[in-house]
Steps between C-alpha positions, in 0.01 A plus 500: 500500500676542165340731242515256209322729254727790587816290484412362156376833367131411469261793547274494803235716328444495125331791326260503208778663297733209587246246376443699178874528430553127554203423274621725219864389501479139614372243252420244768325758719291612202398143425403435863272806509347457153440124495175484697330815360589400144355153555191626682397760240600323178235442234160662473273609786121477497230597749176297498188604692248278318628164375234486229663554159186675376512763774744792499428703812558877532769429759683263263475755220629779723790285618594400143501863391706604802755221449540581130536872560725506808689168466411385850685167485828675421445747784425219746817319395698820550372563853561132582867537402535822699352331808783247482754782511369646825264433789203603285398677182184688405291545188344844474149497349460817296142627475364779285404711803868554578439546872763264643435607858132398498352150509464338159132525398311174446316471168278237340639291215394627160634556151633843601597448865846359421583824315512672841818305577781656297829344615673252731849589624731279710720635780760326715439522875736466794539475874389228734463376857760617750797267543684467829872452540738545793519877458175645377159464346499588134276463197574339170655772286262634236754707305398501135132423561249688285203423728494547876215465746382845610246401767374183670157418636556503878136449601468152663128500412568544129504201262815656349682524833876492441466547124598808299251785466707698252825486307758751382619450142788656312679466161242673281431861598747784442589535869562123525197425720127549516404791720207309647472142628332235285191327646539126559200414278699620197789267584542127448754393765711195404724326756645148478570275798341717771583378848454757778216691333310540172704799381866402475620190319845346457709617202580215264876560523521538879551134589754444220685833541803351675528229236488757220773695677706180524469443125631849430 
């Protein structure tokens, strides 16, 4: 019946801010988080639709233009690192229509279609499945998260049942948050090591947190 974590000073719940602080100040923690994303996204990245060397499809051309203009590989590496520092991270797809609340329009691949995508921005998420202890039910602390889930799909007949319908983002606008929710189709949701659902993963530093505390 001893509270080992409490006796030794280990935190029961770790916030997104805690993970970020450990990552920024701890060399070992930084290496643990960065190792896999740096290895995964090193080198060049190419998308091939038609394996024939003589054929360069409109989709391949649009992708090449988009990658050169918006540096997609670097943005994917960034959101991969952020996902390791929390239960998930998101990549906001910025379209020229600017209507974040509406569904992202689908367009055919062409030489000009990629121009309608104008930015990709990564945000750190937070939160997670409820955890039970002897006293209460609580949620993983999301303090410091830039992206939170605004609404879930609660319709059991929907193919997106249990998944986010919209997100709330902050960090950019003058009042520190977007006034309206962001539609899920404009978000790439990244979560590593999902267990209970497809939304919340396991932060890279969670399982080694006590060991990192011991080193300090």
